[in-house]
Steps between C-alpha positions, in 0.01 A plus 500: 500500500211746535246216495701299753542808717125563497430136587747514789350825628150353492624183671667694782197725544268203541754310712517787749121527513474128580781504758348796685146365478367775276395210278363254753540121520221335304414817308406454135716704264298670230726560199301794367507676837871434545580627151311820574659542841854443368437670165635207299375260233408139574825360355746624770236436766458137400877452486524648850229267629687199360813606692299550819340159452847341489571679829178353648359847559207445264318192378321459168189280501373389157165656403491691830781753488814605685504550874749615763616179665389444857727515802496208739701314762547213255638738236749668732606160634591385148697821440696447819583144404673647195675764711625243749629266231677763289640723774634213708669367188659843451670473840622149413638635173692774683646237731605272215684787336641629829353845444505728802498837324144603412514875427175500301312364801665749735415787268127428484477446877691823572245687290209339680440752779147618566238551765141424405245750625123550463574794269674278243339486157455190287803619302706499822389146582587385149848645542545333840381168356753525218780578748424194712455269201826612336705302752338174393518572128871591528564182698347293220698694239824376660416165338577654158253253351255675262251211506472492879494880523219522242306225682536686830401834350175358367384458858622842613210707364246269658691509829513881480126514573550319827807707588307821441208369703733408787650848512159667484354274772797447731676830436852373565800355324777562750528138608546396140787746450673372813479142372642605161799663668568196717480261203761710321722498809486120514591473132793738544631283784459183295236381747274365227308261722408785733399706196276216379337455838427871536373525142273199560357661815471833320301351213272317743441817701433701185247240387315524831489879472332467160241262642429738788461789255256297289291417804506863613373612161227234499381608845444853370299397197120488506342157479478382140778726366800369309 
């Protein structure tokens, strides 16, 4: 358990650094430097890197090394294809079962109250990102299908980078919260088609926000930078 706990701690530490951009897209990860920085041996570090590779946060290139995976419009588009497919299916599943009571969804949305300001730290933005994302993860969990949930979660860490970037560039999430509340209201009324239509529009809008955030970041970077 101690070894697993150390591996998980190292994984989360590196995951956060990648999500927040402390470890930058395209950056080569030097094992010796990371071991020294995290005060761990190579064994838990390598296990952590394997987990992050499965989450598409790092990529291992034979005879070259391990790098933080790059962020791109193509990458975020593929992630959103997964989101659209799985989350729309979740609404269909609720309809098939006639479920109108979704207390878990209501609970996470009720807790999602914040106002982003220039004084917010990266820790604040991480917390806001988690609040917004929790609605979607709870929606998928209503499927009660471990295989689909695990498949969806594998994209979540990669998506988290774009979510964090959106919040840091756009500085707002209020529109997202409003959509979440309205989707829940439709489900509670049994208006599943309306819920699907709003969710579809919400996912499309969220995708566009990520693209805008990517372009905003690129415009700030010097020529030739990653």
